[in-house]
C-alpha positions in Angstrom: 29.4 300.9 54.5 31.8 298.0 53.9 35.5 297.4 55.6 38.0 296.6 53.1 41.6 295.1 53.3 44.3 293.9 50.7 46.4 290.9 51.6 48.8 289.9 49.0 46.6 287.8 47.0 43.3 289.6 47.1 40.8 292.0 48.9 38.5 290.9 51.5 35.4 293.4 52.5 33.6 293.1 55.6 29.5 293.5 55.2 28.0 294.9 58.5 24.5 293.5 57.7 23.5 296.2 60.9 21.6 294.0 63.0 18.9 295.5 64.8 20.2 298.2 64.2 23.4 297.6 66.1 26.3 298.3 63.4 29.1 295.9 63.4 27.3 293.0 65.2 27.8 289.9 62.4 29.2 290.3 59.4 29.5 288.4 55.8 32.8 288.7 53.9 32.9 289.0 50.6 35.6 287.4 48.8 36.2 288.3 44.8 37.5 286.6 41.9 37.6 286.4 38.3 34.2 285.6 37.9 31.8 286.4 40.9 32.7 286.8 44.5 32.2 284.5 47.8 30.3 284.8 50.6 31.6 283.8 54.4 28.5 284.2 56.2 25.4 285.2 54.8 23.5 286.9 58.2 19.9 285.9 59.0 16.7 286.5 56.8 16.4 289.7 58.7 19.1 291.6 57.3 18.6 291.0 53.5 18.3 294.4 52.6 21.7 295.4 54.6 23.5 292.8 52.3 22.2 294.1 49.2 23.2 297.3 50.4 26.6 296.2 51.2 27.2 294.3 48.2 25.8 297.6 46.3 28.6 299.9 47.6 31.1 297.9 46.2 29.6 297.1 42.8 28.7 293.6 43.7 24.5 292.3 43.8 22.8 288.8 45.1 23.3 287.6 41.5 27.4 287.9 41.6 27.6 285.6 44.6 28.5 282.1 43.7 29.2 280.3 46.7 28.1 280.9 50.1 30.1 279.3 52.6 28.5 278.7 56.5 30.1 278.2 59.1 27.3 276.9 60.7 23.2 276.6 60.4 22.8 279.2 63.4 19.6 281.5 62.1 21.8 285.0 62.9 24.7 282.9 60.4 22.6 281.1 57.3 19.0 282.0 57.7 19.7 284.2 54.3 21.5 281.2 52.5 17.8 279.5 50.9 17.3 283.2 49.6 20.9 283.8 48.2 20.3 280.0 46.6 17.3 281.2 44.9 20.0 283.4 42.8 21.7 280.7 42.1 24.4 280.7 44.9 26.0 276.9 46.1 25.9 276.8 49.8 28.3 274.9 51.5 27.7 273.3 54.7 28.6 271.2 57.4 27.1 267.6 56.8 25.8 267.8 60.4 24.0 270.9 59.3 23.0 270.1 56.0 19.3 268.1 56.3 18.1 271.7 58.4 19.2 273.6 55.3 17.4 271.5 52.8 14.1 270.9 55.6 14.3 274.1 58.0 10.9 273.3 59.9 12.8 271.5 63.0 15.1 274.4 63.0 12.6 277.0 63.1 10.5 275.5 65.4 13.4 274.8 67.8 14.1 278.8 67.8 10.2 279.6 67.9 10.3 277.9 71.1 12.8 280.2 72.6 11.6 283.5 70.8 8.2 283.8 70.5 6.8 286.5 69.0 10.4 287.6 68.2 11.1 285.0 65.6 9.8 287.6 62.6 11.9 290.7 64.3 15.0 289.3 65.0 15.7 286.5 61.7 13.3 286.8 59.1 12.5 284.2 56.5 14.4 280.9 56.4 13.8 279.6 53.0 14.7 275.6 52.1 18.1 275.1 50.3 17.1 273.1 46.9 19.3 270.3 47.3 21.0 271.2 43.7 22.2 274.0 45.1 23.7 272.6 48.8 27.2 271.5 49.1 27.9 269.1 52.5 31.7 269.9 53.1 34.0 267.1 54.9 36.5 267.9 58.0 40.3 269.3 55.5 38.7 269.4 52.4 40.3 272.3 50.1 37.5 273.7 48.2 38.1 275.1 44.9 36.2 278.4 43.9 38.2 280.4 40.8 41.6 281.2 42.1 40.4 281.2 45.9 40.7 277.8 47.8 39.3 277.1 51.1 40.1 274.6 53.7 38.2 273.2 56.2 38.2 272.7 59.9 35.4 270.6 61.7 35.4 272.7 65.1 33.0 271.3 67.1 32.3 273.3 71.0 29.3 276.0 70.2 27.8 273.7 67.4 28.2 270.4 66.5 27.8 271.4 63.0 30.5 274.2 63.5 33.3 274.6 60.5 36.4 277.2 60.2 37.7 278.1 57.3 41.1 278.9 56.3 42.1 281.1 52.9 45.6 282.3 52.8 46.3 283.8 56.0 42.9 284.0 57.6 40.8 282.2 59.6 36.9 282.5 58.9 35.9 281.1 63.0 32.7 281.8 62.7 31.9 281.7 66.4 34.3 279.2 67.8 36.7 282.3 68.5 33.8 283.9 70.4 32.4 287.4 70.2 34.5 290.1 70.0 33.0 293.1 68.9 34.9 296.9 67.9 35.8 298.4 71.0 37.6 297.9 74.0 39.5 294.6 74.0 36.9 292.1 75.5 35.6 288.5 73.9 32.4 286.5 75.0 31.7 283.2 74.7 28.4 282.4 72.8 27.1 279.1 74.5 23.7 278.5 72.9 21.7 274.9 74.0 21.9 272.1 72.8 25.3 271.2 71.8 28.0 274.1 73.8 30.2 271.6 75.0 33.6 272.6 77.0 36.2 270.2 75.8 35.2 269.8 72.4 36.0 273.1 72.0 39.4 273.2 73.8 39.8 270.3 71.1 38.6 273.0 68.4 41.0 275.4 69.7 43.9 273.2 70.1 42.6 272.0 66.3 43.2 276.0 65.0 46.7 277.0 67.1 48.2 274.2 64.9 47.1 276.0 62.1 48.9 278.8 60.5 47.4 282.2 59.7 47.5 286.0 61.3 44.1 287.5 60.7 41.2 285.9 62.6 37.5 286.7 61.3 34.6 286.3 64.1 31.4 286.8 62.5 30.8 288.9 66.0 32.6 291.5 64.3 35.5 291.8 62.1 39.0 290.9 61.0 41.7 290.8 63.4 45.6 290.7 63.3 46.4 289.4 67.0 44.9 285.9 66.8 47.7 284.2 69.8 45.9 286.5 72.0 42.2 286.3 70.6 42.6 282.7 70.9 44.0 282.8 74.2 41.6 285.0 75.5 39.1 282.0 74.4 40.8 279.8 75.9 41.2 281.6 79.4 36.9 282.0 78.9 36.5 279.1 78.8 38.4 278.2 82.0 36.3 281.3 83.9 33.3 279.4 82.9 34.1 276.2 83.9 34.5 277.8 87.5 32.2 279.5 87.2 29.8 276.6 86.2 31.5 274.4 89.4 30.9 277.4 92.0 27.0 277.9 91.1 25.5 274.9 88.9 26.3 272.5 92.5 23.5 274.4 94.0 21.1 273.0 91.0 19.6 276.4 90.8 16.4 277.1 88.8 16.9 278.5 85.4 15.5 281.6 86.3 18.1 282.1 89.2 21.1 280.8 86.9 20.3 283.4 84.1 20.4 286.4 86.6 23.5 284.9 88.2 25.3 284.6 84.7 24.2 288.0 83.5 25.2 289.8 86.9 28.9 287.8 86.3 29.0 289.1 82.7 28.0 292.9 83.1 30.5 293.0 85.8 33.8 291.5 83.9 32.5 293.7 81.3 32.8 296.9 83.6 36.0 295.8 84.6 37.5 295.4 80.9 36.1 299.1 80.4 32.9 298.9 78.6 30.5 300.9 78.5 26.5 300.4 79.0 26.4 301.0 74.9 29.0 298.4 74.6 27.1 296.0 76.9 23.8 296.1 74.7 25.4 295.8 71.5 27.3 291.9 73.1 23.7 291.2 74.5 21.9 291.9 71.6 24.6 289.5 69.3 25.0 287.3 72.0 22.6 287.4 74.9 24.2 286.3 78.1 20.5 284.5 79.1 20.5 282.0 76.1 24.3 281.0 77.0 22.8 280.3 80.5 20.6 277.8 79.1 23.4 276.4 77.3 25.3 275.8 80.6 22.4 274.2 82.3 22.4 271.9 79.3 25.6 270.7 79.7 25.7 270.7 82.9 22.9 267.8 82.9 23.8 266.3 80.2 27.4 266.6 80.4 28.6 266.9 83.9 26.0 265.8 86.2 24.7 262.4 83.6 
């Protein structure tokens, strides 16, 4: 069932998309207003049934969704955007991401090289978004939908096509605030290729630290009331990763060895911070460590060692 919180002005509902049978891994955030409802994120094409079920539990249908605000176009965040556009939703996105929604072939071919035969199981169908349903936003835009006003913050570091959105006193942070699943306090950085970038990520954190909000809503997963602590942990995680890279990467390990060492390091931290094997499994489904190892390799080769 959706988890709802009531703010001074409105309710925000956290929809659990039950990705790969894992509860509370990928969220979409539903915000009702007088003429329908807005979604922040829509999840992958593989979770549309779960999305419909969560909407129905709140008395909504797909046709009630007038606007979808995507933090970025990775498949776990934006895969169902074209499907929702077919019901009439307007899809808001970063200008760097917009071409891939209009024609997702390049994005899907790139993902297929990584996921192979698991593509359909993981991500389902990714339909293009018609140009007439696409809204390309700019940094610092104020977007009005009924009585809702969402402020757009450009936040690269995880991806160059990444936005955070601020509504009233809540920040929908996508992946720039990391992955923090319910359970013991533990936070991980999603660092996939090709655009993971330490310095840009730090700059994005600095931008967010200058904003005023009391609630933080990462897509993975839920609404948290300790944004200062949370963002400080993201900054520490970046420092820790930079230290790990400085110790490991100069030896130029092959990617298979790099994956093994990074997964081992992350697992060690996880156990130190009180995660169970079930918690670790949920994190690995949501944010595979082996994927971050590939992102680290690309960042090191393209930025550090160039």
